[in-house]
C-alpha positions as CSV (number, residue, x, y, z in Angstrom):
1,M,19.3,16.3,-2.0
2,R,19.3,20.4,-3.4
3,S,17.3,22.5,-0.5
4,N,14.1,24.2,-2.2
5,N,14.3,27.9,-1.5
6,R,10.8,28.4,-2.7
7,S,7.7,28.5,-0.8
8,Q,4.5,27.0,-1.9
9,L,2.8,29.6,-2.2
10,E,5.4,30.5,-4.8
11,I,5.2,27.4,-6.2
12,D,1.3,27.4,-7.0
13,C,1.3,31.1,-7.9
14,A,4.0,30.2,-10.9
15,V,1.7,27.2,-11.8
16,A,-1.6,29.5,-12.1
17,A,0.3,32.0,-14.1
18,V,1.6,29.7,-16.7
19,T,-1.6,27.6,-16.7
20,G,-3.8,30.6,-16.6
21,D,-6.1,28.9,-13.7
22,D,-6.4,30.4,-10.2
23,V,-4.3,30.0,-7.2
24,R,-7.0,27.9,-5.4
25,V,-7.7,25.5,-7.9
26,I,-3.8,25.1,-8.2
27,R,-3.6,24.4,-4.9
28,S,-6.3,22.6,-4.1
29,R,-4.1,19.8,-7.2
30,G,-1.1,19.5,-5.1
31,F,1.6,20.7,-7.3
32,S,5.2,20.6,-5.3
33,L,8.6,20.1,-6.3
34,I,10.6,17.2,-6.6
35,D,14.0,16.2,-7.3
36,L,14.0,13.3,-9.9
37,E,17.4,12.3,-9.2
38,F,16.9,11.1,-5.6
39,D,13.3,10.2,-5.6
40,D,11.8,7.6,-7.6
41,F,8.8,9.2,-8.9
42,D,6.2,8.3,-11.3
43,P,3.7,11.0,-11.3
44,E,0.7,8.4,-13.3
45,P,1.4,5.1,-12.0
46,D,0.0,2.6,-14.4
47,W,-2.0,-0.5,-12.7
48,L,-3.6,-1.9,-15.0
49,P,-2.3,-5.3,-16.6
50,P,-0.5,-5.4,-19.8
51,Q,-3.0,-4.6,-22.5
52,T,-2.1,-7.2,-24.8
53,V,-4.3,-10.2,-26.2
54,D,-3.1,-14.1,-26.5
55,W,-4.6,-14.9,-30.4
56,D,-4.5,-18.5,-29.8
57,E,-6.0,-18.6,-26.8
58,L,-8.8,-15.9,-27.8
59,E,-9.3,-18.5,-30.6
60,L,-9.6,-21.0,-28.5
61,S,-12.3,-19.7,-26.4
62,R,-14.1,-19.0,-29.5
63,N,-13.9,-23.0,-31.2
64,T,-17.2,-24.5,-29.4
65,P,-18.8,-27.1,-31.2
66,V,-22.2,-25.9,-33.5
67,V,-23.9,-29.3,-31.5
68,Y,-22.4,-31.0,-28.6
69,Q,-21.1,-34.1,-29.0
70,P,-20.2,-36.2,-25.3
71,V,-16.8,-37.7,-25.2
72,V,-17.1,-41.3,-26.1
73,L,-14.1,-43.7,-24.7
74,T,-12.7,-45.1,-27.7
75,R,-12.7,-49.2,-27.8
76,R,-9.6,-51.0,-28.6
77,V,-9.8,-53.4,-31.6
78,A,-8.3,-56.9,-31.6
């Protein structure tokens, strides 16, 4: 891993200079340097389920009878 020669204060000041925010605001947000080559880093992990729609399942849930008809066992006719 590459050595990091910057102090946290230098990082906060650099970010504050670019964003125009106060250094205290930047410090509270917790900026830091990482090496993407060695760290498996996802800045905004997505914990939500996939945003998909199963249209067939949705249509089945909408397919309700207007009048309920009980299931009747069929009789065998010889």
